N, C-alpha and C positions, 0 to 999 in steps of 0.2 A: 562695362564692368561685368564680372561673373554674375549670373542670375539663376534662381530656381523658379520654375514655372509651376503654379498650382492650378490644376483643372478643377473648376467649381461644378460639382454635381448637385448642389443645393443644400449642403449641410449648414446648420446654424453656426458651425465653427470654421467654415472654409477660410474666411479672411483671417481668423486667428492663427492659422498655420503660417500665413505670410508674416503676421506680426511677430511670431516667435522667431522665424528665420531672420527677419530684419534685426532682431535683438542681438544676433551673432555678428552684426555688421556686414551681412550678406544681403544683397537685394533680392527680394522675392515679389512676384507679381501674380495676381489672380486673373485668370482668363476663363472664358466660357468653355464648358466641357466639350462642345462641338466645334472648337476652333479648327480651321483647316490645317492640314499637314504642312502646306506651303508656308502659312503664317507662323506656325509653331517653329518650323525649321529656321526661318529668318530671325527669330528671336534668339537663336543660338544658346539655349539653356544648358547649364551644367548638369541639371537633373530635373525630373518631373515628379510631382506629387499628385496623386488622385485623391480627391477629398471624399468625405462621407456624403450621404444623401438620404432623404426621407423615402426614396424609392427602394424597390426590391428587384434584384437582378433577374428573377424568373418571371416577372410580370410583363404584360404587353406595354410597349412604348417606354420602357425604362431607358434612362439616358446612357448613350454609348459614345465613346470618343472615336476619332478616326482609327481605322483598323491598322494604320501604319505606325501608330504610336509605339507599339511594342517591338518595332523593327528599327527604331531610330538609333539604337546602340548606345544610349546613355542610361545612367541609373534611374530606376522608377520605383517609387514607394507608394503603395496603395493603403489608404486608411479607411477602415470600416467598410463602407460600400466599395471603395477603391480596392480594398483587399479582396472582396467577393468578386469584383469585376475581373481581377487578375486570375482568380481561381477558375471562374467560368470560361474566360477567354482561352486558357491553356488546357481545357478539357476536364477540369475538376467538377465537383457537384456542390451546389449551394441550395439548401432547403430551409423552409421555415421550421426551425427546430427549437433549440434551447434559448429562450429569451434571457437576456442578461443586461440589466440596467444598474448603473451605479458602480461602486468600487468592487474590484475583484483582485484576488491574489494571482499575479502572473509568475509562473515557474519557468525558469530558463532550462531548456532541454539540451541544446547544443551550442557550441561556441559559434559566435557570429559577430562580424564587425558592427552590425547594426545594434547589437545589444551589449557592446563593450562597456565595462564600468557600471553596469546596471545592478549586478549582484545576482544571487541565485533566486531570490524571490523579491517581488516589488508590487506595490499597489498600482493598478491600472483602471482607468475609467471606461466602463463599457456602456454602450447605448445601441443595442441591436436585438432584433427578433429573428434574424436569419443566421445561418451558420454554414461554414465550409465543412461538409461531412466527408468529402473526399478531395484530397489535394492532387494537383496535376503531376504527371510524370516529370522528373527533373527537378522538382521542388522538395525541400525537406522542412519539417517542422522544427522551429527553433525556440518556441515557447508555447505554453498552454495555461488554461485556467480550469477550474472544476467543470465549467459548462462549455468551454471552447477548447477542444483538443488541438485545433490548429489556430491558436490565437496569434501566432507569428510564423511566417514562412519565408523561405528565400530560395532563389535560384542564382547562384553566384556566377554561373556561366553567362547568363543573360543580364546580370546586374539588376534583377527584379526582386522586390521585397514586398511583403504584404503583412499588415498588422490589423487585427480586429478591433483593437481599442483606440482611444484618442490620446495621442501623446501631447497634443497641443493645449489641453486643458490643465489647469494647475492641480487638479485632483489626481492626475497620474504622477506618481512620486518622481520617477526618473524620465518623464516624458521629454523634458528639454534635452537631457543627455542623449536620448534616442534620436531626436531630430538633429542634434549636433553631429552625432556619429554619421548620419546619412549625408548631411550637407557638407561637413568639413572633411570627413575621412573617406566616405564612399564616393561623393561627387567631387571632392578636392576643390571646392569653391573658395575663392579668395575673399578676404574681408575688406570690402571696398566701399561700403555704403554707410551713411551717417545722417543724422538729423540736419546737420549743416548742409549736406547735399540736397536734402528735401527742401529746405528754406530757399536755397539758391535757385533750384529748379522751379519752385512755386512762384517766386517773385519774378522770374524771367517770363513765365507764362502769363502772369497777371499784367505785367508791364506792356504786353502786346495789345491789351485792350485800350483803345483810344477814347472811349466814351467815359462819362461819369458813371460811378457804380454806387448803388444804394446797398447798404449792409444792415440787415436786421440784427440788432444787438440785444443782449439780455443781462449782461453783467457776469455771465458764466464764463468759464475758461475757454470754451469752444468758440463762441462768437467773438470773444475778445481777441483771441489769437487770429481768427479770421480777419477781423477789422485791422489789426496791426500789420498783418502780412500785406493787406491791400494798401494800407496807408504807406507802408514802406515802398510799395511798388508804384503807386500813382499819386501819392500826396493828397492835395486838396480836392482832387476829383472824386474822393471818397465822401459819401453822404451817409452817416450813421443814423439809423432811426430806431428808437426804443419805444415799444408800445406797451403801455400800462393796461393790461387786460382785466384788471380787477381780481386776478388769481395769483397775486404775488405774495412774497413773504412780507413781514412787517418792515416798514421803512425801506423797501427795496428800491424805490425810485431814487431816493436820496443817495443810497449806496452806489447805485449804478452811475449816477451823475458824477459822484466824487471819483470813482475809479477812472472814468474817461478823462476827467479834468486833470488828474495826475499824469496821464499819458499824453496830454496835450492834444487830444482829439475831441472835436466838437460833436455833440450828439443832439438830435432833435427828439424831444419826448412828446408822445401823443397819448392823451388820456382817452381810452376807449372802454372804460369799465362798463358803462351802461350797455354798450353794443354787445359785448361778449356775454354778460350775465343775463341779458334779456333773451339771447338766442339759446342759452343753456337751460332755460326754464322748462321743467317737466321732462328733461332728458336724463335718463338713468343709465342707458347702455354705454359702456366705456368706449367702444369703437365709434359710436355716433358722436360722443363728446369730443373725441380727438379729431374727427373729421370736421366737425363744426368749427372748432377752434382753429384748425389749419386753414380752412376756407376764409374765416373772418380776418386772420392775419394777412392773407393774400389780398383780400378786398382793400384793406387799409393801405398796404404797401402799393397796390396798383393806383389807388386814389392819390397817394402822395406823389408817385412817379408822374402821373398825368399833370399835376399842378406844378411840377418842377422840371420843366424842359423836356417832358416826356422821357424820363429816364428809362433805359432799356434793360439794365442789369440789376438783379437782386442777388446779393451774396448772403450765404447762410453758413452757420457753423456746424454743418451736418457731419457726423462721424459715421464710420462704417457700421457699428452696431445698430444705429438708427435704420440704416438701409436694409440690413439683413433681417432684423426683427420685423420690418415692414414688408418683407417678401420682395425686396427690390435689389437683389444681388444678381450675379451672373448666371447662377444656376437656378433650378426649379425649386427654390426654397419655400417653406410654408410661412404664412403670416402669423407671427406671434402677437404683435400689437402694432397698430398703425401710428408711426411717429408723425406729429402734425406737420413737420417740415419735409416729409418724404411722401408717404402714402396719403397724407392729408391735403396735398396740393391739388386744387381743382383743375380739370382739363381745360377750362376756359382761360387760364392765365396766359398772358402774352409776354410776360417778362422773361428774359433769359436768366438761367440760374448759374451762379458761380459758387462752387463749393470746393475751395482749395484744400481742405483737410478731410475730405470725404473718405479717403483711403486709410485714415489713421484711427487709432484707439486713444482713449483718454490719457493713458500714461505717456503715449507718444506726444500728445498735445502739450502736456505739462513740461516735457523736456524742451519743446520748442519755445514755450512761454519763458522758460528760464534763460534760454539763449537770447531771446528778444527783450530781456530785462523787464518783464511784466511783474508788477508788485507781488510779493509773497502772499498777501491777503487774498489776491485773486487766484493765484496758483493753488492755494490750499483750500479754497472754498469747496464745500461738498457739491456734487452735481445736483442741479435742480431741473425738473422736467420742463420742457418747452411749453406744454399745455398748462403748466403751473399746478396750483392746488386742486384743479378739477380732477386730476388722476389720483389724488390722495384722498378724495371724497368718494366713497362707494355709494352709488345711487345718484339722485338728483343733487345738484349744487344749490345749496340754500345759504342765506346770510348767516344762519345759526351755525351750520356746519363749517362754513368758511372761517368764522370767528374762532371756533373750537380748534381747527387745524392750525391756524396762524399762531395762536397763543400757546398751544400745547407744543408745537414744533420749536417755538422760541425757547421754551423751558428746556426741552431736550438738548438743544444746542448750548444753552448757557451751562447746564450741569455737566455736559461732556467737556466743555472748555475749562470749567473750574477743576475738573478731575484730571485735566491734561490728557484726555482720551480723544478729543475731537480730531486732532491731526493724525491720529493713529488708525482711524477707521475711514472707510470709503464714503459712507452715506448714512445719515441719521435724520429721522423725521417722525412726525405723528400723523396718523391717518384716522378717519372716522367714517362710519357707515350709518345705516338706519337701525341697527340693533340697539335695544335698550336693556338696561338691567336695573335691579332694585338696590338702592342704597339707603343709608341712614344718616341724616344730618340734623343736629340739634334734637336728637331723640325722636325725630319724625321720619316716617317712610318717605323716600324720594325716588322717583323713577327718572333715570337720566341716560345719557349716551355712554357708549363704551369707546375709549380711545385706544388705538393700537400703536405701539411704539415699534419702529423698525430700525435696526442698526446692523449694517453689514460690512464685511471685509471683502475686497475684491482687488484685482489688478487692472482689469479691462472691461468690467461690467458684463462680459459674456457668461461668466460664472461668478457666483458669490456665496459666501457662507455667513450665517448669522453670528454676530459678535457676542462672546461670552462676557457680558458686562458684570462688574462686581455687584453683588447683591445690595450693597449700601447705596450705590449710585442709582440702581433701579428703584430702590425704596424712596430715595429723595425725589426722583422724577415723578413717581406715582403720587406721593404726598402733595407735591406742589401742584400737579395738574388737577387733582380732585379738590384741592383747596382754592386754587386761583382761577381755574377755568370754569365759568358758570355752565351748569348743565351736564357736567361729567361726573359719573359716580364710580365707574370702573376703569382701570388701566390694565391692558394686557401687553405682553411682549411677544413678538413674532419670531418663531424659531425655525422657519422654513428656509432652506437654501435654494439657490438658483443653479440648475433646475432642482426640483420640479416647479418651484415658484418663480415669479419674476421679482425684480427688486422693488418696483412700484406696484401698488395693488391693482391699478387699472391701466 
């Protein structure tokens, strides 16, 4: 089928470009920036996109693709660093100049197929400290912002386009339109890809495994879809293992067992609360907590595998945002935070890893879940971090803080459900740290914890915005938490978007 190839130079949004293109029913694939020209040509792409990068084009050892890429004769679009790479390659000049982060107004300067149906002015998401101060001969400027005079350029003779902003993120108003223009109009790619294709391909690959497969499940949509895909492929050779790490929501074990019972899949539940909580004592650093939790999960899975016919395979519901935030993508990306099931996996592990949905985003997984007839209560559940409540507790994990987070989060979910808001938002929870404030209870001074409420809207978790909850709902949540959760005197509401914040506090 027709495909678009995305060269990954290490941007946190690299895979998001693929995800957007796939939403047009066009197959897109992410490959290393230094893929050989021979391999690239064999893939026979209809177009190539050069991603962003944390690197600068003028520094030593900056990532560079094969020099033949610009002679391949098919359309090329450079985004952010990719844009600067094009400028530099054809003789233009890129310097550390006007920094531009966040939303900017993009003004269209000249007619261009790339910017069809975008309008004269539109909002674009910028994230750069370098700028193309001189564009190459043969190129023309097609859009600019107050700080980037060459925010979009093109050379229609060579079919090469460059944009300084990120069309793949939802904060760029007409970013989807721009990508559609490139993929469907300029590359003339056919719409031949679907989630059904993905399921068929995944089950075919999994069916080739002749051994038994152990799958770590949590009750979340990612591991549930992973388990169902494997069950669909190899049947009873699937062994689902659910580990109670003592960092779960209220009644989570019961909920998970009921979910899998409804789907007719047997799960083995292992109570490992003491193991995890003892290892987390006196640990405050968030990266250490994530690494410890990841290692303990693998120890338990390895022990179970050894006791059960020496199982060789461990399946996980890893998504691509987990991989890129952990710095484990194709390009030289930075580590945002180590996900326990990616960067937290110890080097000594001997189990083979099976991750059938690693190249997908959460909204893709939910579409697959619907096709596989997974119950709505599973599809609509808010994401819950693999390391559990440990990453919603800032500082050391203590019994007191665990109790506060559990009950406060339960109140948040209950009130959003009552207000019919729960299904309209991406994620909602309560977090707690070591900060204390003064309150008054029964006419007496009382020093207690501060609870932080976090509710966000998102599509794929790569970017997120804080939810503007009705004041009445916030008031009810605050009143209930301070009255019903022992030790809490203040409730605050987090209004930071991602970026610059992350969705989880740690």
